N, C-alpha and C positions, 0 to 999 in steps of 0.2 A: 586436516585430510590429504591424503595422498591424490594430485592430480591424474594420475596414471590409471588410477585406482578407479577414481570419478567415471575417469572414460570408459573403462573397460564396462560402467556398468549402464552406464546412460549413453548409448551410443549417441553421435550427431546426427540428427534426421530433423527435418525443417518444420514440421509440423507435429512431432510430439517428442516426448520424453518417455522413455523404454528404460524400465529395470528387466535386466537378466540377472537371474538366479535372487536369492535372498539372501542380504548381511545383515545378519540381527544384530550386530555393532553398531550398524548407522541406522536402525529403524524409528529413531527420534527427526532425523534429517528426510529421510523419505516419507514420514508421517506428512511433513511440511509442505514436502515438493507436489508431492499426491493430493494435495488439501483442495476441495471442492467447497463451493461458496454462488452464493446470489447477494451477498452483502447484507442478507438478512439472516440464512442459516448459515454456518459454516463448519464442516465435519472433516476430521484430519484424516489423511489415508491409513488408517490404520488397516490390521487385514480383519475380513472379513469375521476369523471365528474371535479378535479380540486377542488373544495371547499367540506368540509374541507378540509385548509391546514396547514401546521406548515412552511415548504420551498420550494415552486415550483422550480423547477432545471432541467435544460436540459444542457449539457456543450459537448464540443467540446474538445479535448485536445489539448493545448498551443493555443487556441483561446481566445483573451484577450483585455482588453482595459488599456491602460498607465495612470497616474495619477501623479501628483507629489507629491514628498516624502517631508513631513513638517521637517523642522529643526528650533531648536529653535536659535541657533547657528551651523553653517554649517562651514564645515574643508575643506581643500584640500582634494581629493580621495573619496568624500562621492558621494555614486550616488544621481543621480538628479531626477531620474522616478521610480516607480515602477510599478508593470504589476499586475492584478486584473482578474481571470475567471470569465467570463459573461454568465451568464443564457440566453443561446441563445434563438433561436425561438422554442418555446414548441407543439411540435406534438403527445402529449399524448393524448390531451384531447378528448374525447367523453362526451358530456353532452345528458342528456335524460330527456324526460317528458312524464309523463306518464297521460293519460286523461287531459291534460294542466296542472298539475302541476311537476315541475322541481323533478328530481329525487335527493334530498340534505338528507342528511344520519341525518343531525338534525333536522327535521321534520318528521311527521309520529313515524312509529314504525320499528326498525330492528329486524326482526324477526330470521335473521341468518346472521352473518358474518366472514366468514374467508378467509386469504390470507395464500398461501404456498408458500415460494422457494425452489424451486426444484432446490437441488445443483447438482444432478446427470445429470440434463439434461438442468440445464440454463435457466428455465423461471420461472417467477412469476405466478402462479394462484390469481384469485379471483370466489368467490362464495358469493350473497348476497341475501336474499332476504327479501323485503320490502314492509312492508304497508301503502300509502300513509295517508294524515290527511283525505280523502275522503273513506278509507276503500278498496281501488285499491290495490291489492298484483301483484307484480311481480319477477320474477326470473332474475339476471341478472351475467351471466357468463363471466369471461375474462381472457384472456390469452396472457402476452407480451413477448418478448424477443429483445434483440438486438445484432443482428447476428454476428454469428464468422468468418462465411464463407463467407459473405454480408457486408464487413466493414463501408459502408455506410449505414446499412438499419435497421430499427427497424419495429417491423412487433406485431399484436395486432389483435386479435380473440373476435369477440364480438357479447354477443350472447343476446336476448332477450323473456323471457317466461313468459307468462300469466298461472296463477296460478289457479283460479280458473272461470273464468268469460274474453270473448274478452274484450281488449284493446286499448283503442287508443295510438301510440306512436309518438314520433318525438325525433330522433336521430340527435344531431350535429356534423359532426367531424370537430376539428379545427388545427388551425398554428396560434397560437398569439407570436407575439413577443411584447418585451418591455413591460414584466410583471411587476406589480409594488412589490416590495421583502419588507417584513417586517425587521426591525432593530431588529439583535438575539441579542447582549447583550452589554457591556462594554469591555467584556472580549479581553486582545489585540491578541489572536489566532483566533478570528473570522474574517469574512474578511471586508475590505472594499464595502460598497454599492454607485453605480454610477448607477445615475439616467438618464432614458431613453439614455442608449449607443448605441442605434441602429438608424441609419436612411436608411429610404425606399430607396431604389433603382429601383427595379422589382417587380410588383405583376401582377401576370396572373390566371387565371382561363379557361383552354380548353381543350377540349379531353377528361372529365373526372380525370384529373390531375391539383393541385393548387400549384402554385410556389410564394414564398417570397423570394427574396435577400436583404439585407441588408447589411451596411458599418455600420464598427465603425467610431464614432467621432475623436478621436485621433490617435488611431495605424493606423487606414485607413485599417483594414481588411477586407475583404467583408466573408459573411455566406449566405448560399444558403440552403434552408427546401421545401421538396416538400412533397404531399401527394396525395396519388390514392387509390380507395377502389377495392375492389372484392363485390361488392352487386348481391348476387343471386338473379335470378325472385322472386317475393312476393305478393302475389294478393294486385291489389290496391295501389302498392309503386308509391311513388310520392319522386322522386330526385332534389335538387336545388345546384347547385354550385357557390359561390362568393368569390372572394378577392380585399381585400383594403391592404390600405398602411402595416399596422401592424397586419392584421388577414386574414386568408382564413376559407371558411367554406361551406362544404358537409352537406346539409338537407335532412334526408330521413322521410317521415311520411308514416304510412301504420297502419295497425290493425294487432294484432297479436290474434290468442285463445290458447286455452289449447292444450297442446301436439301439437303444429306447431308453434315453436321458430323460430326468426328472426336473421338470423346471416348474419355480412358483415366481413371482412377482412382488416384494415386499415394499408397501408404501407406507412412509412414516410423516407425520404431518407435526408442525408445531406452531405455540400461539402464547405468547406474553403479555404481560398487561400489570404496570401501577394501580390500577383502577376497576378495571372489568372484576367480574364476580367470577369465581370458578366455573360455574354454569354456562356462564357467556362463552369462558376460552374453550371448556369441553365442548360446547355445539361448533365452534368455531373449526375447531380440530376435527370432529365430525363429520363435518360439512366437508371440510378436504379432500377425505378421504373417499367419502360418498363418489366426489366428484373425480378424483383421479383412479378411481377401479371402475368407474363407467367411461372414461376414455381410454383406460387401458396403457399396456406399456408402447405399443407404438405406435400411438397417437402422442404420447408424452417425449417420447423420444423422439416422433418426427418434429415436435413444436420446439424439443431445444436445439435441434441442426438447426430448422430456420433462423430461431434468432440468432445465432452465431454467424450462420454464413451473411445477415445482413450485416451486424458489428464489423466483420472483416471488412465488407466492401467500403468502409468508411477508416478503417484505422491501422489496415496491415503495414510495414516494413518488411520491405524486399532488401537484400544484400547480398550480392554475388561479389563472389572471391573470397569469403569469411563463413562455412559453414556452419563454425562453433557458435560464433556471434549471433547470425540469422535463428538458430536453433534459440538461442538465451533473449535475445528481445522479443520475440512471441513470445515466450513463456513469460517475461516480464509484461506485457501488454495485457497477456492472458490472466494474470494473478492480480494486476492493476485494476483491469476490468472487473472480474469477480468482486473485488473488494467493493466497488462501490454501487454495484449493477441495480440491487433492490434495496439499497439499505433507506433508500424511503423516508429523508429525513430524519436519520440517525447517524453517527458519526463515523469516519472512516479511519480505523483503528490501525497505529502503527505497524501492526504485524496482522494485518486484515482480521480475518476471522481462521487463521492458520494454525495457530496458537496463542498460549497465554504471555506470550513476553510484554513486558513494561506491563503486566497485569492488564492488559486489554486497552490501554487509554490511547486516545486520540493527540496528537501535538500539532506542530506547526508544520509536518511531514504533509501535512493532507493537505492543504494549500498552496504549497511552494514546489511542490513534486509531485501529487497525485492529480490534483483537481488540474492541472495545465494538460496532463494527457486526455483526462475525462472531457474536459472541457472542446478539447480540439476532436474528439473519437463520438466520445456519449454525452453530448452534453445536457440530455435530462437529469443524467446519474450526478452531473457534476451541480448542476441547478440546485436538487434534493441536499448535498451536502452542505451547500450554503444555505438553505435554507432552514435548516438544523443550525447552524449558528444564529441564526435571524430567530429561532426558539429560544434558545438560551440567551436573549439579550439582556432580559430582568435580570438575572442571574449576574452578567457582567455589569451591568448598571450597579447592583448591591455591591461587587465586590470592587468598584474603584471606588464605592462610597468608605468602604473598609479601609482604602488604600490613602482617601482622603484628597482622591482626584475627581477629577468629573467626567464624564460620559461611562465610556463602557472598559472596562479591563478584562479582557477573555483569560481563559484559565490555560497555563503551560500546559499539566496534563489533566485529562478527564474524561469520563465515559460521558455523564449526563449532564456534564457543563458547569459542573462544580470544579473549584481547584485541588488537587489532589497532589500537590507537588510538596513535599515537605523540605525542601531544599531549596529557601529562598533566592539564591546568590542563581543559579540554573533556573528557576521557574518564576517568581513571583518579577523579578525584576528584568527577564526576559520578554520585555516590554514588544518586541516587534512584533507577537505573535498577532498582535490588533492590526497591524499596517498591513499584512501575511495576510489575513483576513479580508481586510478592505481591498487589498489589491487583487486576489482569486475574484471577487466579485467583481470590479471593475474586468478583470479580463475576461470574465463570462457575457457581460453585456456588450463588450468589443467584438467578442466572435460569434454571438448569437444576435446580434441589434435586438434584442430585448426588451422594451422599453417597460412595458407591465411589470416585468421582471426588476430593471432598475428602480420604480417608482415605489414597489411594495416591498423590496427585499433588500436591494443593495442600499438604498437612501440611506434606510435606517443605520446601517453598519458603517458608513460611510462618516455621518453626521456623528455618532457616538464614540468613535474612534478618533476623528480628528478632536472631538472636544478634550480627549485624553491628553492627545498632544501639547496643546496648547497651556493646559492645566502643568504640565510635567515639565514643559522644556522651560525656557526663560530667553528674555533680551540682554544681552552683554553690552558691555560699555564698546567691543570693537565691531559692534553694528549687527552683529549677527546673530542666528537664533539658536540655542543649545540645548540640548539634551542630553543629562548626567545622569550617572549613577544607573547606568543598564547593562546586561549583558545581550549581548550581540549570536549571531549561530555560533560562532566558536564558543564553546563551553570551556574550552581551557583558558580563554582571558575573560573575568567576569567583575561584573560592577565597575563599568569605565565611563568613559567621559566622551561624548560625542562618535560612539562606535558609526563609522559610514554607513555598512548597510543599514541599521536602524536611522539612522538620519534620513535617506533615501528614500527608503521606502517610506518612513512619514511624509517625506513631503510630497511622493504620489498620491498619498493617502490623505492629503490636508488638501490639494488643489482638486481632486478626483470629489470633495466632498463639496468643493465652495462650486466646482461647474456644475452639478449634479442639484445641487440646491437653485442654482437660476435656471435651471431646466424644469424643475419642480416645483414651483414658488410655491403652490396650494398648500402639496405633501411636506413641504421642507416648513411651514408654516405652523403646520400640526405639531411639529418637531420642534416648535418655538426656536428656530433658525431666524436670523435679523439678518439683514444688509452688511451691516457692523459687523457681525460674525463671521460671514462669508468673506468679508475682506480682508479680515484678522487670518485667515486660515490661509489665502492668498500670498499674505505680509510674512505672515511667516517661514512658509515655502520657499518664497523668494530670495531671505535671508538664511535659510539652512547653513548649518557650519558642516565645512568637509576638510579635517585637518589633513595637512600636508607638509612633508618632508624638503625644503629647501635644496638641502646639504645633500638628500641623497635621490632628489627626485622621482620620489615617488609619495601617495598617497598613504597617509596612516588610517590602520585599522581603525584607530581608535586615537584619540589625542596622547600623543606619548610614546606611545606603543614602539615606536621606532628607537628609541632610548633605553631600552629596557636591556639587560644581557640576554643573548642568546643561549637554549638548552642546548645542553652539552649532547648531540644526538648522537656520537660516536659512541659515548658510554652507555645508552640505554640501549644499544644497538649491541655493545658486547656484553650488558650484563643479563640480558633478555627482557625488558621491561616493558616491550610493548604488550597490550595498548597502556597507556602510561596511566589513565584513570585506576588500572588496576595494581600499580608499582609505584607511584609518587603522591604524595598529598597533594590537595590541592593547593593549598597556601604556595607549595612552590612553584607550582602552572600559572597562575595566577603571577607572578613577577616576572617571568621569562618570555621570549620572544619563542613562542612553539604554536601550533594550531592542531586545534582536535579535527578539523574540520574548514573548508570552504567558508571565508565571511565577506572580507572585500572582494575575493572574487569574484562570490555570488554577487553582491552588490553591480559587479561588472558586467552581471549577466540580467537581472532585470530592468537595472536603470540605467543601463550603457548609454543612454544618452547623455549622461551629464561626465561621461570621460572621452578625450581625444583618443585617436587610436595607439598615439605613440603612450599616453599613458598607460592605457589599458596593457601593453607591451612590458612597459617597465614595472607595474605592478605586479602584472603576473611574473615577471621573472624574479623580483624580489619575495613574493610572498609562498611562492611553489615551495621552495627550499624548507620554508619554516611548516610546512604542513605532515602531520605525521597520518592522515586519513584513519584515527581512531575512530572514525565516524563511519557508518555506512552511506550517509549522505553526501559525503565528499568527492567521491573520485567521479560522477557523472557533471556535476557543476565546474569541476577542473578538465574534465575532455571538454565540455562545451567551450571553455576560454581560451584552451591550448586550440580547439582549431581555430578559433578569431583570429587568435595571433600567429597562426600559422608553425604552429609546432604539430603537425599533423601524427608522426608517428606516435609521439605521447599521446596524442589526443585520442589515438586510437589504443592504446594500453590501458588510459584510464577507463575508455566504455567497454573494455575489456571484462574489467576489474569490476565493474559497476552491473554488468550486467551479467555475470558471472557469481556472483556475491552469493548465490544462495544453492544455485547445479552444482559449485566444488567446494560449497562451506567454505568460503575464504576467512569468515571470521568466527568460525568452531561452535557455532550459536544457532545455526538452523533449527534445530531441534527444539525449538522456544516458539517457532512460527517465520515465518518471511520477513525480508526485509522491505515490504513494500515501496517503501519512496525509493528504493536503490534500484528496484526492478522497474521502476517508471522512469527513474532516472538513467535506465538503458536508453528507452525512448527518447528520451532528452537530448541524450549525447548524441542520439545518431540523427535527429531533425531538427534541433537546434544547432549542436556542434557541427556535423558535416554536412546538414542540408542547411544552414545557415537562418535557420528560420528566425524571425523577430517580430514581436506583435506589441511591440511599444507606442506605431506611428498611425497615421491614422488609416493606412494597407498593411496586412501582411508585408512582411518585406523577407528574403532568402540571399544568402549568400553561398551556393552551392558548393561545394569541394569533395573533392574522392580519399579515401584513405590509401595509405600504402597499398597495394596487391588487392583492392577492389577493383571491381569491373561496373559493378552498376549500384546505385541504391536508389529506390523508391519509396513514395511514401503515401501516403492518402490521408486527406484532413477533411473533416465535415466543417464549415464556415460558411455562417447565414442562413444556413439549409442548404448549401451547395454541397459538392463534391469536390474535393479541389486533390490532383493529382500529380505529383513530382517526380521528374525520373532524372537522375542525373547520371551521366557514362562520361566518358572521360572527354572533355575539353567542350561539353556540350548539357543544355542540362534542356528539357518538356515542360512546359506547364500545360495542364488541361484540366477546362471546368464542365466538368460532368454535373451539370443544374442547367434550369429555365433560364438566369438572368447572368448578364454580365457581370464579371468581376474584375477588379482593379488588384493588381499585385505589384510589388515593386523588385526587381531586379538589380541584384547588386552583384559586381565585377569590376574589382580592384577600386578603384575611387570613384567610377563611375555607377550611376542610380540611373535608373529607368522605370517607370511605369508602364504595365503593360495592362491592356483591356482585354481580358481572356472573354470570350466568345463561344461558339459550339468549336472552333477549330482549336489545335492545341499550337502554342508558340513554342518556338526556341530560340536560344541566347546559349552563347558561348561563355564560359568561366574560366579563371585562369588561378592557379594556387595563389591563396595571400604569402606574401613573400616575410619570412620574419625579419622582426626590427631587433632582435635580440637573440643570443645563443640559447640552445634549449636549453630550458635549467635542470641540474640535476636535485634528485630529492634527499631528504633524510636519511641517514644513515641506516640501512634495513627496511629503509621504506619505500623500494622503488616498486611502481603499481603491479600489483598481483596477476601471475596469469598472463603479463602480455607477448607473452612467447604465443599466444592461443589467436592474437589477431586474426591470423588467417584460418584459422580452423585447423 
């Protein structure tokens, strides 16, 4: 999509994303951008009237249908069925007739159309002025929100105003199940389409409320959706409420005159379960609707505003000198928070609840990109995401047994905990997800100091994943502990030996398990951990292999990687072959030096203490020119390391690409849903990249810098029950502890590290930009960071 076109439609504003006009060719993207969620319910930003649309979508976290996984040739241990997120009953629909003509923006004349995603308040507002083909003019204003305080509730405020003369209107507010969905593309990252997935169980319309209950045909999950309306008295207004198997409708007919608009509020509530009865679900939804009606729109809107104000006090990132990046980073924080805020022991999918991309599956993205943000800004949401992993631990143990391993093997992609990847080299072999999960749990414990969480939740994760590594790896004659036959984060390099990222994350996993088992011997004993087993974990961690090329003076991403032939990037650029996964066979990718995404570079971020400053600089200089970034996960990590090794302009360019991934639809697939990990990666690039945040030590450490053109960077973090504010200006940084207790942090400037005890008064220190040890690397032909010129906005 043309960048200038996007800029015209989405003006750069610090706290909102505003669409001016309506481009029907970009509806899929805008529906994703304007999606609202609370982690339990997700509604795409479809137009209120439903048509036209790019992809209708209403999703409930972990509500799915199963489908067979096709194999040309099956094998032992292959998953037999997949899971696909479903578009459930749509409660957003409000259709309008104006003097008997349908309010449809494809006809008549749009005199004004504007939508605003309010990041500060968690609302989507819309204003339309439309003239019908017969010349009748009306103004429609709507505001919708998915409540963060009432987990089951969506609220919509709808107003119709006559512009220049009295107008007869009919409003139809609907619930609709089994909406037909368009096929999006042949891209394997797009979801499967399941026709008519819901079968009717209950339909009812009584006492002003409508209810539909449906059941999936294969997974046998049940979903209830209900709606109720607050319709104020209006002259000659007549209403009628009916329900059918797959739809329910409230119809209101009245006349509106200029300066006397017709306004009503629609409340929609959802509930689903794999175990509870249809009657119980119906009662739950009905109760949520009664409570919403009692509270009313004003109270629910105020609750939403207050909730987001509290969140932003401990999560905001301020960037002066780059307004486009300021907007994009806040947009990313907003959607990352929405994805997990009220998930409450459910997965956080790669697309959140903004679209059906990747079939609604959760991957390792959650633990390594989204949870670092949530742990630092909304730790309760991060804890719930990790509790979901603990809830699925028995399934992971069963999967490990199938693979003839000990401990637990978590699924590469899933909705409810079962492995759903039909391609084992990128799925089953990507065992690093187990260390990623353990690492996220350890990070949460470090940030919160929650000993109860460590005993009850983190310890079982540490122990069972540590057992996996010991059973999978082996002791070699060279004295090292090796892990062979794995796939690291880079999916263009599969089933390799001693992938450094996997090995270093496994090492952290093993050490965390041993230390926690010694801290909590009783709980570890109930998991059958012995002293000898804990010692074995420490020993394997100490001897973990890290392949290194003496000839090149760099670490090898995996053993033998640097001896492979380099990819012909110039040819791929010339022939338009990016992304490579859509143009090249995997067997060709697997045997060449070409990276889909940062791998060893990611290891240098999350296990940075395993490398010297010189090694980081040389490694980055070697691997950056091999990385084509065919994954949206890559740019943010490259930004973090580019900043650490002193290439600040390049770091800013990568930050720009990560943050603008969806706002500018850089991968041309935002219509399937947002790239939540890349959006969280904008925060990582700003806070861990230019803020220099590292959390592997005893205390939080910061090595602040500013990107070229930036005048100021400030960010807020929640750490151990306190709020920490870091403000970076040219040459100086100010640390402020907004909490009741003293807080120790580490400030790094050049080669000097200083422990600072933060009390009630701010502490200020100097900083100097990192001096690069290598020239700035060039990227593969045709793969320079996208939107790099937007770094200054």
